[in-house]
N, C-alpha and C positions, 0 to 999 in steps of 0.2 A: 616511515611507515610505507609498507608495500601494499599496493592495491592490485587485486586480480582483475584481469580483463573480464568484463561482463559478457556472457554469451546470451544470445536471444533466448535460448531454452531456460537459462537461469532467471532472466528477466520475467518471462511468462510464469515460471514456477513461483517466483516471489510475488508477482501480481495476484495470482490465484490464491496463494496462502493468505495474503492480506485481505483480499476481497472476502474470502470465506470466513476468516476470523471476525471481521467487522460486521458482516451481514448476519452472522449468527449470534451477535451480541445484542445488547438492548439499547441501541442508539436511536434517538427520536428525530434528529435533524442532521442536515449536511454539516452545519457548523460544528456540532459535537463530533461527528465522524472526522472531519478535517483536523480538528484539534487533537483527537486521539491518535490519528495516524502520524501527525507531526511529532507528538510526544513519544510514541511507542516505537515507531519504525525508523524515522529519520536518524536518530542518534546511533542506531545499530548499523555499523559499517559492513556487516556481513550480508546485508540485504541490498540488492542492486538499486541504484538510484532510479534507473529507468523502470524497474519493476514497481517502485513506489509511485512514480509518476503515472504509470499505466493504471495502477490500482485506484489512484485518486480520480482519474478520469472516469473509470468504470463506476466508482462509488458515487460520484457526483450525479451521474446519469441515473443510477439506481435510486438515490434518495430524492431526486427531483421528480421522479415519475409518480 
C-alpha cells in the first residue's frame, strides 16, 4: 500500500470538511460526534490522519461550549 505525503494544506482541507459535515449534522453530544468521526473518517485512508486529529480537537471544543 502506498501512502501519499500529507501536506499542511490537505490536512486543513480535511479538517474543515469533517468539521463542516459534523457540525451541520444532528449530533447532540461530543460522545456521538467522536464515535461518528471514528466510524466514518478514520477507515477512509484518503483523509489525512492529521486532518482528522485537528477536526476532532475543533469538534471537542465546539461541543463542549
